[in-house]
C-alpha positions as CSV (number, residue, x, y, z in Angstrom):
1,M,-31.1,-12.7,20.6
2,M,-28.0,-10.8,19.5
3,L,-29.4,-10.8,15.9
4,Y,-33.2,-10.6,16.6
5,G,-33.0,-7.8,19.1
6,P,-31.7,-5.1,16.7
7,L,-33.9,-6.5,13.9
8,L,-37.1,-6.2,16.0
9,V,-36.2,-2.7,17.2
10,W,-35.4,-1.6,13.6
11,I,-38.8,-2.9,12.5
12,A,-40.5,-1.1,15.4
13,V,-38.7,2.1,14.5
14,S,-39.6,1.8,10.9
15,V,-43.3,1.2,11.7
16,F,-43.8,3.8,14.4
17,G,-41.2,6.4,13.4
18,P,-42.1,9.9,12.1
19,Y,-43.1,10.4,8.5
20,D,-43.1,13.2,5.9
21,V,-46.4,14.9,5.7
22,T,-46.2,15.3,1.9
23,Q,-45.6,11.6,1.1
24,G,-47.5,10.2,4.1
25,Q,-47.0,6.9,5.8
26,Y,-45.1,5.4,2.9
27,S,-42.2,7.8,3.5
28,K,-41.3,5.6,6.4
29,L,-39.8,3.2,3.9
30,L,-36.9,5.7,4.1
31,Y,-35.9,3.8,7.3
32,V,-35.6,0.6,5.3
33,H,-34.5,1.7,1.9
34,V,-31.6,4.1,2.8
35,P,-30.0,2.0,5.7
36,T,-30.1,-1.2,3.7
37,V,-28.3,0.3,0.7
38,W,-25.7,1.9,2.9
39,I,-25.0,-1.5,4.6
40,A,-24.9,-3.2,1.2
41,Y,-22.2,-0.8,0.1
42,L,-20.3,-1.6,3.4
43,A,-20.7,-5.3,2.9
44,Y,-19.4,-5.3,-0.7
45,T,-16.5,-3.0,0.3
46,L,-15.5,-5.5,3.0
47,T,-15.9,-8.3,0.5
48,F,-13.5,-6.5,-1.7
49,I,-11.0,-6.0,1.1
50,Y,-11.1,-9.6,2.4
51,S,-11.0,-10.9,-1.2
52,L,-7.8,-9.0,-1.8
53,L,-6.3,-10.3,1.5
54,Y,-7.2,-13.9,0.6
55,L,-5.5,-13.6,-2.7
56,F,-2.3,-12.2,-1.1
57,K,-2.2,-14.3,2.1
58,K,-4.2,-17.4,1.2
59,N,-5.6,-17.5,4.7
60,P,-9.1,-19.2,4.7
61,K,-10.4,-16.8,7.4
62,Y,-10.3,-13.9,4.8
63,D,-12.3,-16.0,2.3
64,S,-14.8,-16.8,5.1
65,L,-15.2,-13.1,5.9
66,A,-15.5,-12.1,2.2
67,L,-18.2,-14.8,1.7
68,A,-20.1,-13.8,4.9
69,N,-20.2,-10.1,3.9
70,A,-21.3,-11.0,0.4
71,K,-24.2,-13.0,1.7
72,S,-25.3,-10.2,4.0
73,G,-24.9,-7.7,1.1
74,V,-27.1,-9.7,-1.1
75,I,-29.8,-9.8,1.6
76,F,-29.7,-6.1,2.1
77,T,-29.5,-5.3,-1.6
78,A,-32.7,-7.4,-2.2
79,S,-34.3,-5.5,0.8
80,T,-33.3,-2.2,-0.8
81,L,-34.9,-3.1,-4.2
82,I,-38.1,-4.4,-2.5
83,A,-38.5,-1.3,-0.3
84,G,-37.6,1.0,-3.2
85,S,-40.1,-0.7,-5.5
86,V,-42.9,-0.4,-3.0
87,W,-42.0,3.2,-2.3
88,G,-41.8,3.9,-6.0
89,K,-45.3,2.5,-6.6
90,F,-46.8,5.0,-4.2
91,T,-44.7,8.0,-5.2
92,W,-44.0,7.5,-8.9
93,G,-47.1,5.3,-9.7
94,T,-45.0,2.4,-10.9
95,W,-43.0,-0.5,-9.3
96,W,-40.1,0.0,-11.7
97,V,-38.7,2.7,-14.0
98,W,-36.6,1.0,-16.6
99,G,-35.0,4.2,-17.8
100,D,-33.7,5.0,-14.3
101,A,-29.9,4.3,-14.0
102,R,-29.8,3.7,-10.3
103,L,-32.6,1.2,-10.3
104,N,-31.1,-0.8,-13.1
105,L,-27.5,-0.6,-11.7
106,T,-28.8,-1.8,-8.3
107,A,-30.4,-4.8,-9.9
108,I,-27.1,-5.5,-11.8
109,L,-25.2,-5.2,-8.5
110,L,-27.5,-7.8,-6.9
111,L,-27.0,-10.2,-9.9
112,V,-23.2,-9.8,-9.8
113,Y,-23.1,-10.9,-6.1
114,L,-25.6,-13.6,-6.6
115,G,-23.1,-14.8,-9.2
116,Y,-20.4,-14.5,-6.6
117,L,-22.4,-16.8,-4.3
118,A,-23.2,-19.2,-7.2
119,S,-19.6,-19.4,-8.2
120,R,-18.9,-21.1,-4.8
121,N,-20.7,-24.2,-6.0
122,F,-18.9,-24.8,-9.3
123,N,-15.9,-26.7,-8.0
124,N,-15.2,-29.1,-5.2
125,D,-11.7,-27.6,-4.9
126,L,-12.4,-25.0,-2.2
127,E,-9.1,-23.2,-2.7
128,R,-9.7,-22.8,-6.4
129,T,-13.2,-21.7,-5.7
130,A,-12.1,-19.1,-3.2
131,K,-9.6,-17.8,-5.6
132,N,-12.1,-17.5,-8.5
133,S,-14.8,-15.9,-6.4
134,S,-12.2,-13.5,-4.9
135,F,-11.8,-12.0,-8.4
136,I,-15.6,-11.3,-8.5
137,G,-15.5,-9.8,-5.1
138,I,-12.6,-7.5,-6.2
139,F,-14.0,-6.3,-9.5
140,G,-17.6,-6.2,-8.3
141,V,-16.9,-3.3,-6.0
142,I,-16.3,-1.0,-9.1
143,Q,-20.1,-0.8,-9.5
144,I,-20.5,1.0,-6.1
145,P,-19.2,4.5,-7.0
146,I,-20.9,4.3,-10.4
147,L,-24.2,3.4,-8.7
148,H,-23.8,6.1,-6.1
149,F,-23.1,8.9,-8.5
150,S,-25.5,7.7,-11.2
151,V,-28.2,10.2,-10.1
152,I,-25.7,13.0,-10.8
153,W,-24.2,11.6,-14.0
154,W,-27.5,10.6,-15.7
155,R,-31.1,11.7,-15.7
156,S,-32.8,9.9,-12.9
157,V,-36.2,9.8,-11.1
158,H,-34.2,9.3,-7.9
159,Q,-33.5,12.3,-5.9
160,Q,-29.8,13.0,-5.1
161,A,-28.3,12.1,-1.7
162,S,-30.2,13.9,1.1
163,I,-27.7,13.9,3.9
164,L,-24.4,14.2,2.0
165,S,-25.6,16.2,-1.1
166,Q,-23.4,19.0,-2.4
167,E,-26.2,21.5,-1.6
168,T,-26.6,20.3,2.0
169,V,-22.9,20.4,2.7
170,A,-22.5,23.8,1.1
171,S,-25.4,25.5,2.9
172,G,-25.0,23.8,6.2
173,D,-28.7,23.4,6.5
174,A,-30.3,20.2,7.9
175,P,-31.1,17.8,5.1
176,M,-34.5,16.9,6.7
177,S,-36.5,17.5,9.8
178,S,-34.6,16.6,13.0
179,D,-37.0,13.9,14.1
180,I,-36.8,12.1,10.7
181,L,-33.0,12.5,10.6
182,T,-32.6,11.1,14.1
183,T,-34.8,8.1,13.3
184,L,-32.9,7.5,10.1
185,L,-29.6,7.5,11.9
186,I,-30.9,5.2,14.6
187,S,-32.1,2.9,11.8
188,V,-28.6,2.9,10.2
189,L,-27.1,1.9,13.5
190,L,-29.6,-0.9,14.0
191,V,-29.1,-2.2,10.5
192,T,-25.4,-2.1,11.1
193,L,-25.8,-4.3,14.2
194,V,-28.0,-6.7,12.2
195,H,-25.3,-6.9,9.5
196,V,-22.6,-7.6,12.1
197,F,-24.5,-10.4,13.8
198,L,-25.6,-11.8,10.4
199,T,-22.1,-11.9,9.0
200,K,-20.9,-13.6,12.2
201,R,-23.4,-16.4,11.7
202,F,-22.4,-16.8,8.0
203,R,-18.7,-16.8,8.9
204,I,-19.2,-19.6,11.4
205,N,-20.7,-21.7,8.6
206,A,-17.9,-20.7,6.1
207,D,-15.2,-21.6,8.7
208,K,-16.8,-25.0,9.2
209,T,-16.7,-25.6,5.5
210,W,-13.0,-24.7,5.4
211,E,-12.4,-26.9,8.5
212,D,-14.0,-29.9,6.8
213,Y,-12.0,-29.2,3.6
214,L,-8.6,-28.9,5.3
215,N,-9.1,-31.7,7.9
216,P,-8.0,-35.0,6.2
217,K,-9.9,-37.1,8.6
218,T,-13.1,-35.2,8.0
219,R,-12.6,-35.3,4.2
220,A,-12.0,-39.0,4.3
221,K,-15.5,-39.5,5.7
222,I,-17.2,-37.6,2.8
């Protein structure tokens, strides 16, 4: 219930929340597309931090936390791409714009962390596996600032950030109508809670894997 409660409320908010009159009902995908990419950034940043901690301290709990956040990040990155593609279909007239830097970089981001997860299966030596995947978790985070600023650095069909754009900060004006902004912030909070409970479940499984690996009696049964 701790996971499904926020998830169901988020779905309800996304379905029944206010929408932009220009774009119509499909603008409600804002409540999925924006929060999921923010949480993906958070998840991969935490993967970076915990990967660093594991390399320095060799404590399995940090590897478990890094893995749990990477798994959640992959789920939310995939959600971002799906919601963005559907939204793009009804606003740009196409599912994908190959010339758009942010779209392509987001897809690459997903592939890198899918590689991170795949790397966990290459070796039965969990300590070596954790060390190798930590390097991916550390260097993978470099993509996030590049991805975030890609709409400024290169020509893009994506609009720039609505809430934290330079124009919004400089003018002090509201980035969007108050009802849409409030609903968006509520969605971000709900998605954050989903991420927290999701990573908790993933960490339990990762901790169990480490326990089986480090416990000689358990390993002898395998």
